[in-house]
C-alpha positions in Angstrom: 0.1 0.1 -0.1 3.2 2.4 0.7 3.2 3.5 -3.3 0.1 4.1 -3.7 -0.1 6.2 -0.7 2.5 7.9 -1.5 0.4 8.9 -4.7 -2.6 9.8 -2.8 -0.7 12.1 -0.6 1.6 13.5 -3.3 -1.7 14.0 -6.2 -3.7 15.6 -3.0 -1.4 17.7 -1.7 -3.6 20.5 -2.0 -6.9 18.8 -1.5 -9.1 18.1 2.0 -7.8 14.9 2.8 -5.6 13.1 5.0 -4.8 9.4 5.4 -3.8 8.7 9.0 -1.4 5.1 9.8 -2.0 2.0 12.0 0.5 0.1 12.3 0.6 -3.7 14.2 4.1 -4.2 13.6 5.7 -5.5 16.9 8.5 -4.0 17.4 9.0 -0.4 17.1 12.0 0.9 15.7 12.2 -1.8 13.4 8.5 0.6 12.8 10.7 3.7 12.1 13.1 2.4 9.8 10.3 0.8 7.7 8.9 3.8 7.9 12.1 6.3 6.7 12.8 4.0 4.5 9.7 3.5 2.8 8.9 7.6 2.7 5.9 7.5 5.0 5.2 11.7 5.6 2.3 11.3 6.9 1.0 11.2 10.7 1.1 6.5 11.7 0.0 5.5 15.0 1.6 1.7 16.3 -0.7 -0.5 17.7 1.0 -1.7 20.0 3.9 -3.9 21.3 -0.2 -6.6 21.0 0.7 -5.8 17.0 -2.9 -7.0 15.7 -5.0 -7.5 18.6 -3.8 -4.4 20.6 -5.8 -1.5 21.4 -6.9 0.0 17.7 -7.0 -2.0 16.1 -9.4 -3.8 19.4 -11.5 -1.1 19.5 -12.5 -1.3 15.6 -12.6 -4.6 15.5 -10.0 -5.2 12.8 -9.6 -8.7 12.1 -7.8 -8.6 8.5 -5.4 -6.4 6.9 -4.9 -4.0 5.2 -8.2 -2.9 5.8 -9.0 1.2 4.5 -12.0 3.3 6.3 -12.2 5.7 4.2 -14.4 9.0 5.7 -15.7 12.1 4.8 -15.7 15.6 6.3 -17.9 14.4 8.6 -17.1 11.8 9.9 -18.3 8.9 8.8 -17.1 6.0 7.7 -18.4 5.9 3.5 -15.9 3.1 2.3 -14.7 0.1 3.8 -12.5 -2.9 2.6 -10.4 -5.9 4.1 -7.2 -6.0 1.6 -6.7 -3.1 -1.2 -9.1 -2.4 -4.0 -6.7 1.0 -5.2 -9.4 1.2 -8.0 -12.5 1.4 -5.6 -10.1 3.4 -3.4 -9.7 6.1 -5.7 -13.2 6.8 -6.9 -14.3 6.9 -3.2 -12.0 9.5 -2.7 -12.4 11.7 -5.6 -16.5 11.1 -5.0 -16.1 12.4 -2.1 -14.5 15.3 -3.2 -16.9 16.4 -6.1 -19.4 16.6 -2.6 -17.4 18.6 -0.8 -16.9 20.9 -4.1 -20.6 20.9 -4.7 -21.0 22.9 -0.5 
């Protein structure tokens, strides 16, 4: 997902858009290295030493990775998937941007 996420950040830099990542890597130091190597410039939260059983994934009832949530400007979940369907993600984001522009 990192290449696609990087392209979204670049392409939507001047739009009302943000990515928040949740990482379930158990080893926080290894995660920091990965984030640097992968040029992750967006906010990325660590799910704790419990990995996939950490507090964020538990609270959001996440059982598969990657889990994608797209929220609109009011915080309503408008798209959710387990797995990365980049075309659907892009289409949903574009639809939400159109809706926001029409308001």
